[in-house]
C-alpha positions in Angstrom: -20.8 45.5 -24.0 -17.6 45.2 -22.1 -15.5 44.3 -25.2 -12.0 45.8 -25.9 -10.8 47.6 -29.0 -7.5 48.4 -30.6 -5.8 51.8 -31.5 -3.3 53.3 -33.8 -1.3 56.6 -33.5 -2.6 60.0 -34.5 -0.9 63.4 -34.0 -1.2 64.9 -30.5 -3.5 67.8 -29.7 -1.2 69.2 -27.0 2.3 68.2 -25.6 2.3 64.9 -23.6 -1.3 64.2 -24.5 -1.6 61.1 -26.8 -4.3 60.8 -29.4 -5.4 57.5 -30.8 -7.5 56.0 -33.7 -9.7 53.0 -33.7 -9.0 49.6 -35.2 -11.9 47.6 -33.8 -11.6 43.9 -32.9 -14.5 41.6 -32.5 -14.6 40.4 -28.9 -13.1 40.5 -25.4 -11.7 37.0 -25.8 -9.8 37.8 -29.0 -8.7 41.3 -28.1 -6.0 40.3 -25.6 -4.1 38.4 -28.3 -3.9 41.4 -30.6 -3.1 44.2 -28.1 0.5 43.3 -27.8 1.5 46.5 -29.6 -0.5 48.7 -27.3 1.2 51.5 -25.3 -0.8 52.9 -22.5 -0.3 56.5 -21.1 -1.4 57.2 -17.5 -2.4 60.8 -16.9 -3.7 63.1 -14.2 -5.8 66.1 -15.0 -6.2 69.2 -12.8 -9.9 70.2 -13.1 -9.2 73.9 -12.3 -6.1 74.6 -14.5 -6.7 71.9 -17.1 -3.1 70.8 -16.8 -2.5 67.2 -17.9 0.5 65.4 -16.6 1.6 62.1 -18.1 2.8 59.9 -15.3 4.2 57.1 -17.3 3.8 55.1 -20.6 3.7 51.4 -20.6 4.1 49.0 -23.6 1.0 47.1 -22.4 -2.7 47.6 -22.2 -3.8 49.0 -18.9 -7.2 50.5 -17.9 -9.5 52.2 -15.4 -7.5 53.9 -12.6 -8.8 54.2 -9.1 -7.0 56.7 -6.8 -6.2 55.5 -3.3 -5.3 58.1 -0.6 -2.1 56.2 0.1 -0.8 57.7 -3.1 -1.2 55.0 -5.6 -3.6 54.0 -8.4 -5.2 50.7 -9.0 -5.6 49.6 -12.7 -6.3 46.4 -14.6 -4.3 44.8 -17.4 -4.9 41.5 -19.2 -7.2 40.2 -16.5 -5.0 41.1 -13.5 -5.0 44.1 -11.1 -2.0 46.3 -10.4 -0.9 49.0 -8.0 0.9 52.0 -9.5 2.9 54.0 -7.0 2.5 57.7 -7.7 5.9 58.6 -6.1 8.1 55.7 -7.4 6.2 55.4 -10.7 6.3 51.6 -10.6 3.8 48.8 -10.8 3.1 46.0 -8.4 0.7 43.2 -9.1 -2.1 42.8 -6.6 -2.8 39.2 -5.5 -6.4 38.5 -6.6 -6.1 34.7 -6.1 -8.1 32.7 -8.7 -9.6 35.9 -10.2 -7.3 36.3 -13.2 -9.9 37.5 -15.7 -10.8 40.8 -14.2 -12.3 43.5 -16.5 -12.1 47.3 -16.0 -15.0 47.5 -13.5 -13.2 47.6 -10.1 -13.0 50.0 -7.2 -12.0 50.9 -3.6 -14.3 50.8 -0.6 -15.2 54.0 1.3 -12.9 53.0 4.2 -10.1 52.2 1.7 -9.6 48.7 3.1 -11.4 46.7 0.4 -11.3 46.2 -3.3 -14.2 45.2 -5.5 -13.6 43.5 -8.8 -15.6 42.2 -11.7 -14.2 38.8 -12.8 -15.2 36.6 -15.7 -15.9 33.3 -13.9 -15.7 30.7 -16.6 -16.8 28.0 -14.2 -20.2 29.6 -13.7 -22.9 27.2 -15.1 -24.6 30.0 -17.0 -24.8 29.4 -20.8 -23.8 33.1 -21.4 -20.5 33.5 -23.2 -19.2 36.1 -20.8 -19.7 35.5 -17.1 -18.7 38.6 -15.1 -19.5 38.4 -11.4 -18.7 40.7 -8.6 -16.2 39.9 -5.8 -14.7 41.7 -2.8 -11.1 41.2 -1.4 -8.7 43.1 0.9 -7.2 46.1 -0.9 -3.7 44.8 -0.3 -4.7 41.5 -2.0 -6.1 38.2 -0.9 -8.8 35.6 -1.8 -11.9 37.1 -3.4 -15.3 36.5 -1.9 -18.2 36.3 -4.5 -21.0 38.7 -4.0 -23.4 38.4 -7.0 -24.8 35.0 -7.9 -26.1 36.2 -11.3 -24.0 36.9 -14.4 -23.3 39.2 -16.1 -22.7 41.8 -13.4 -20.3 44.7 -13.7 -19.5 46.8 -10.5 -19.6 50.6 -10.6 -20.6 52.1 -7.2 -20.2 51.7 -3.4 -22.4 53.4 -0.8 -20.6 55.8 1.6 -21.4 53.5 4.5 -19.7 50.6 2.8 -22.8 48.4 3.0 -24.1 48.3 -0.6 -22.8 47.9 -4.1 -24.4 49.2 -7.3 -23.8 47.6 -10.7 -24.9 47.1 -14.2 -26.5 43.7 -14.6 -27.7 41.8 -17.7 -30.8 39.9 -17.0 -32.9 38.2 -19.8 -31.0 40.3 -22.4 -31.5 43.7 -20.9 -29.0 45.8 -19.0 -30.2 47.6 -15.9 -28.9 48.9 -12.6 -29.0 46.8 -9.5 -27.8 47.0 -5.9 -26.8 44.3 -3.5 -25.5 44.1 0.1 -21.7 43.8 0.4 -22.2 40.4 2.0 -24.3 39.2 -0.9 -27.9 38.0 -0.9 -30.8 39.0 -3.0 -30.2 41.8 -5.6 -32.5 44.8 -5.9 -33.4 46.1 -9.4 -33.3 49.9 -9.5 -34.1 50.6 -13.1 -36.3 48.9 -15.7 -35.7 50.5 -19.0 -35.7 48.9 -22.5 -32.5 50.9 -23.2 -29.1 50.4 -21.6 -28.6 51.8 -18.0 -25.0 51.6 -16.9 -22.2 53.1 -14.8 -24.0 53.7 -11.4 -21.9 55.7 -9.0 -23.2 56.9 -5.6 -22.9 60.5 -4.5 -20.6 61.0 -1.4 -23.6 61.7 0.8 -25.4 58.5 -0.5 -28.4 60.5 -1.7 -28.1 59.9 -5.4 -26.9 57.4 -7.9 -25.4 58.9 -11.1 -25.6 56.8 -14.2 -25.8 56.8 -18.0 -28.9 55.8 -19.8 -30.2 55.2 -23.4 -33.8 55.5 -22.3 -34.4 58.5 -24.5 -32.7 57.0 -27.6 -29.5 58.8 -26.9 -26.9 58.1 -24.3 -27.1 60.8 -21.6 -26.2 61.3 -17.9 -28.9 60.9 -15.3 -29.3 60.6 -11.6 -31.9 59.1 -9.3 -32.4 58.7 -5.6 -30.5 55.7 -4.1 -33.7 53.7 -4.0 -34.2 54.1 -7.8 -36.9 56.8 -7.6 -37.1 60.4 -8.9 -35.1 60.0 -12.1 -33.6 63.3 -13.4 -31.8 63.8 -16.8 -28.7 65.9 -16.4 -27.2 66.2 -20.0 -29.1 66.9 -23.2 -26.4 67.4 -25.9 -25.4 65.6 -29.0 -22.5 63.7 -27.4 -22.8 60.2 -26.2 -22.2 60.6 -22.4 -20.9 57.8 -20.1 -19.6 57.1 -16.6 -20.4 60.0 -14.4 -18.3 60.1 -11.3 -19.1 62.5 -8.4 -16.1 64.2 -6.7 -15.4 63.4 -3.1 -16.4 66.9 -2.0 -19.8 66.4 -3.8 -19.3 69.6 -5.9 -18.7 68.1 -9.4 -19.2 65.1 -11.7 -16.7 64.2 -14.3 -17.7 62.0 -17.3 -16.5 60.9 -20.7 -18.3 62.2 -23.8 -18.1 60.6 -27.2 -18.3 63.3 -29.8 -20.2 61.0 -32.2 -23.5 59.2 -31.5 -22.4 55.7 -30.4 -25.9 54.5 -29.7 -25.6 52.0 -26.8 -21.9 51.2 -27.3 -18.9 52.6 -25.4 -16.1 51.6 -27.8 -12.4 51.8 -27.1 -10.8 54.1 -29.6 -13.4 56.7 -30.5 -13.1 60.5 -30.3 -13.9 61.4 -26.7 -13.3 64.2 -24.2 -13.7 64.6 -20.5 -16.3 67.0 -19.2 -17.1 68.5 -15.8 -20.5 69.5 -14.4 -20.9 71.9 -11.5 -23.6 70.2 -9.4 -24.9 73.4 -8.0 -25.3 75.4 -11.2 -25.4 72.4 -13.7 -22.9 74.2 -15.8 -20.8 71.9 -18.0 -17.4 72.5 -19.5 -14.7 70.6 -21.3 -11.7 69.8 -19.2 -9.7 67.9 -21.8 -9.1 68.3 -25.6 -10.8 65.7 -27.8 -8.8 62.5 -27.9 -9.3 58.9 -29.1 -10.1 56.8 -26.1 -13.3 55.6 -24.4 -13.6 52.1 -23.0 -10.8 51.8 -20.3 -10.1 55.5 -20.1 -12.3 56.4 -17.1 -14.8 53.6 -16.5 -14.5 53.8 -12.7 -14.2 56.4 -9.9 -10.7 58.0 -10.4 -10.9 61.3 -8.4 -8.0 62.3 -6.2 -9.0 62.4 -2.5 -8.8 66.3 -2.5 -11.2 66.5 -5.5 -8.7 68.5 -7.4 -7.6 65.9 -10.0 -8.7 62.9 -11.9 -6.7 60.0 -13.4 -7.3 58.6 -16.8 -5.6 56.5 -19.5 -5.0 57.1 -23.2 -3.4 54.6 -25.7 -1.5 54.1 -28.9 -0.7 51.1 -31.1 2.4 50.7 -33.2 
């Protein structure tokens, strides 16, 4: 489910916007070895004008930007976390201690002082082949503190009061949404659906959790109250819709839409576009052209603090 994939170049749709085509690889463990040819392009997109700025290109594979108000992005690359300074346009590695197998499910606490990561803990006694658990550490770096005892667990949301985390968890072969206190303890199951539920992200007022679900047989965006009740479907189209992120001002959600039916997969390298929903009117519009991306482009909250822009990543492979 959290596997990585490989790209090749395709002609651009607009200046400075890179389009990519899929060459799939078989697993997360094997992907790192064959992504040496990857170039990653870090972009920001203005939701009102549609203007896309390419901040930098890197001959490496980077994913999933978070936007910190101190004017930097946090991204992951090959299991490590990095800070990208938006003024100097340079990268600095974040000290994550022993956690050197982080995937693209990471984020910043509401008070901006903490970083949550999802790290593949190979020492975990579980027989599962992939053992992602959730940890918290200071946003400037430090020793991670484990939060979830069960694997696989992939972080996606943090309550506005900073007390609770929401995540996608695989338990007995099924992926559902769970929550847990930031100090650990017993997890609470919030969904119980035979189809995949993933990507839970809290609204800024803490009222709702937005998520994507396959419960209807097609991947769509949903929301529910923070306790898991009153489920409401928000999208009904032919796209496969993933990773809804509410804006800091609670006026919008942005999400990534696969233009083909990808069932329960969110592959890296399919044709996708970014879409924006007005939460008052429920009106939806495209805010990017169609591009080849998906996994790694916008997995985690990536809004600018003023709710005017989002950050995302596109790729090419030589």
